[in-house]
N, C-alpha and C positions, 0 to 999 in steps of 0.2 A: 618162294613168294618169301624171303628173305632178310628183315631189314632190323631188326633187334639190334646189333651192335658188329662193330670190323673188330670185337675179338670173338666173335663166333667163327670168323669166315676160317680159311685152313689159313695154312702158311706157305708161303712160295715154292715151288719143288728146287728152287735153285738154291735155297737157304734149308734143308731136307738133303740135298744132297752134297752140300759142305757140312752139313754136321755126319752124318756117312764115311767123308774121308778125313773128318777130324776123328775119326774111330778108326781107321786103320792102325795107328802106334802107338807108341806111345807118346809120355811129354810130362813136363816138369810140373806139378799143379801149382795151383790159389796163383795163378796168372804169369807166373814164371817162364812163361813158352812164347817160340818165339811168334805161335800163331797170333799172342794178344798185342804183342810189342807192335807186329806190323798193321793190327784191327785201329792202338790206339792211332798210330802213325796215320792212316787212312781218316780218321774220325778229324782228328787234330786237321788233316788238308782241306776236308768239308768245310772249316770254320774258319780257317787260314790263319787260322793262329799256332804257332810253334811251341808255343813256351804253356801252353796248355794242360793240366790236368784232365786226364782221360781216366775214367772207375765204370765197368760194368755191374752191373746187374739185370737181378732176373725180374724184375716187377716194376713197375712207374709209380705205387707208393712209396717202395724202399726209395727209389731214385728221388724220388721228392723231399721226402721228411730224413733223408741222410744227409742231402743236399742242405737242407734249411737247417738243418742242427751245426751244419757249418757256418755260418751265416747271422743265427741269432744266441742272446743270450738267454738264460733262463726266465729271466725278468722281464723280457721285450714282447713282442706283440708282433706278427708275422700278420699285414694287412693284405686280403686277399678278396675277393668278388663274393660276396651271398650263394652265390654257385658253384662256387671251384671245389674242384675235385677232392682239396685235402679238407674241404672242410664237411663235406656231403659223405665221402664216398671211403674214406681213409680212416676211419675207424678212429680219432684221438693219435692215428700210427705220427703226425708231425709234431702235438705236441708230446708225446712217448720221447721223442727221439732227441727233440731238444731241452729234454731234462724238464719241460711245462711252459717253455711258452705259451704263449696264448694265441691266438685268432681275433683279429677285425674285420669284423665284415663290412665289406663297401659298396654300397649302391653300386648294380653293373648292370645298365638297361642295355635289354639284347646282350648281354654277358661282355662287353666292356668297360673297366670302369675310366671313370671320366677327372682329368687330371685336377682340374679345380677340386673335385668331393675329395682324390683322394688327398690334398693337399691340406683341406681341412682337417678330416681325419686325421691326417698327421699330428698337426698343427694344436690339436685339442686333445694331445692324446703325451701321459707324462705330465700333467699341468701339479697333479698333487704329491711332486716328487717323485721321495722313498715308499709314500704309501700305495704309491698304482703300479701298474705296466710302464714300461718306457718305448717309445720308439721302435719299433727291428727295419726286420726288411718286405717290400713287398713279394706276392709272388705271382705272377700272371700268367695267364692259361692262353695257349698260340697253338692250335685254333682255339676258340672258347667252347662252352660244356654248351654256349647255344648255337654252336657251329659258324658265327662271326668270325670273324678277323682281325686281328689289331694292324691297322698299317702304321708304317714306318715313323709317318711326325706324328702321330699318336703314339708308338713305342717308345719312341725319346722326349718326348712331353712327360709322360711318369716316370723315366728314368731319371729325365731333371731332378725333378720333384722329389724321387726317392733320395737321389745325391746331394738335394741341395740340403736336407734333412740326416745326411753323412750317412744314408742307410745304403745297403745291396738292395739289387734288384734280382730276382729268379722267375723264373722261363717254365712255368711246365710246357715241354713239348712233344705229350705223347699225342698232340696231331700234328707235329712241327712240319712234318713231310707235305701235310694239305693245306699249309698254311702259305708257306715258300712256293708251292706253284700255284697258287690261288693270287701272291703276290707278284710272281715272276722275277724275283730275286734274289742273291746270295746269303746263306745260314750266316755269314759272317752280317749281314748288313742289317738279319734280323737280331740278329746279337749282341756283341759288343760292340761292333758301331754305333748300334741307337744306345750303348748306354748298361744292358743286359750283363750280369756278374756270373751267373752261371742258368745253364741250361739241363733240364733232366730230356732227355735228344730220346725219345720215341721209337718203336722199333717192333716190338709188340704187337700194333693197333693195324701194322702196313704190311704185313707179309713174315714178320720172326715168329720164333715158337715162340720166344720168349726170350727178351732179351732189351738191354734198356741203356743208356750209358751217359752220367754224367759228366756234363764238361763247365771244370770253375779255370776261369776266364787267368785270375790271380793266380800263381800257386800258393803265396803267403796263405790265402784263403783255405783253400784245398787243406792244409800242413795235418786236419783231423779225420779228413775223408778214411782214410785209411784203414784206423784205430777202430773208428767209428762203424765202417761196413763190418771188421772183423766180429765186432763184440756184439753188433747188434746179428748179426748170423747170417747175413748175405754177402759174403765169401766164402766163393765157389771154389771146391776142391778140383774139382774134374772143370777148370774158370776159360779151359779152350773150348769149351763147346758154345760157350757164350760168344767168343771171340768170331769161331769160325760164321757163328749167324752174322754176325755185325759185317764182316770183309764179303759177303756174298752179298745182304744187303745195298750195302752201299758200289761195291762192285759196277763198272759202266752206267751208272747213276741208274741201279732197278729200285731204289728208294723214292727216286723225282717218278720215275714212270710208273709203277705203284700210286702211288696219290694221285697221278695226272687222272688213272685209270676211274679209280674210287671220285673221285670230284668231279669225271662227266658223266659217271652213271647216278649221281648224287641229281645234276645239274638236268640230266632227263627224268628224272624222276619228279625235279620241281615244274619241270615245262608242262608234263601230263597230269599233275594233279593241279596245278593254273586253272585248267580247262575243266575242272568239277568242282561247279557251284557247292557243296554240300563239303570239300574242303576248304579252308582260310587259312594262306601260309599264317605265321608267326611273325614273321619277318625274313627277311630275307636270307637266302642261301650264300657261302660263304667257301664253305671248305663241303666235305662231305655226311655230313648230315641235314636233315629240315627237320623243322617240327611245322604242325599245323593243327588247326583246332577242326573237327566234323562232331556231328552228332554222334552220343549214345549208341545210340539203334545201328549206325552204322560200322562201327565199328566193333560192334558185339559182334554182327554180320561178316565180319571181311576177316576178325580172329576164329568165329567157329570154321570158315571155311578155309582156314589151312595157310591165313598169312599174322606173318612172325616178324611184332614192331613193338616195341612200348609205349603206354600209356604214361605220359609224364606226369600231369595234373589229373586230377577226376578219379572218380569212384566210375570204374568198368561195370560194379553191380548196381550200381545205383537207383533211384526210381521212374524219372522221367527219362522219356528215352530223347528228345530230343536238343536234352544238355548239353552243348559242347566242350568234349574233352581236349585237352594237349596232346596230339601225341610225338615221340619221337622218333624216326626213320631214317637209318647208317647203314650207306653204301661202303662196303670195304671194294680192295684193289680184286677181289675177283667178282663181284657184282658183274650180274650179264644185263644182255636189253634184254634177252629172254627175261632174263626175272620180272624184269620192271613189265614188260610187256602183260605175262600172265597175273599181277597186280591188279593191272589197270582193267584186265580186260575181267578182274573177277568183280572189279567194284562200279567200273558201268554196268555188268549183271546187275548187283544187289540196289544199285540206286534206280536203275532201272524197274527191277518188281517191285521198290518201290512207292516209287512215282503210280505206277498200273494199280495200285491195292488203296490206293490213296482217292485215285479217278473213282 
């Protein structure tokens, strides 16, 4: 009954096999190997962007932070959702790597920033001239931290706002494959064709052991990345192991098939939970995770019985047993129907026993 995070699941066997093959022989370090060259070409092909610069790192935090450092000046601010990973979960790394760029939080109901709200935020930033931070790039998360997905028209509208202010657009694509599967579009349609300037192309949450790619579509914007990556300690000497993971991930569209499995598992869970009166979905699920309110007593009993998921809002140890707490449940590529069935059997058992006690 594992729904804690798509970070908690295993790496795909194809990825592990690729690592073993990469371990069979010698190769030049720091990305000067044929595996890296091949993997870079594969990422460019996925994005239909032969001129794009592609860089591999081990974590999403490194991908986001170093990418933003190439797009923002220290005296600028990065506009992002109030729920953005770069704000809540990266320990100030974006501010550190950019040399001090602050983050301006934009209200994002359901995880998605509204273009009008972004326009107002950008238009009112920098009014005090040299005394205040100036408008900088925007960072969008796709799929969002709420499990929702920006549609293509929505993305284009946000990119138009940013570009009208002379600023770039970064996409935190930790779950980009899940969003692509949901929209049924191409990586190019959801990135540079919509106006996105740089993408953190996530793979770790969707079957890799630890590999992310930064894709910057304008080579001029990427000029500093190699130095910033090295200076920040994120250039691996045995770089071929990152490239091997990425090659296995992209081969024969494995990455899209794994994302489809994760999304379908989450859809099955959503349908099942919708039949339980004690659970109230916070918003529609559009990727591989969902959010639902349920009373404290139910969460306590489920977690005590072995269910693993996150309480997103509220205190599990609070006094009122009926107070609704918000839970996040995430399905990874390895989520099985049996996992959901076991969890739902536990939910039915716990709720029926509670009903008997109340009678």
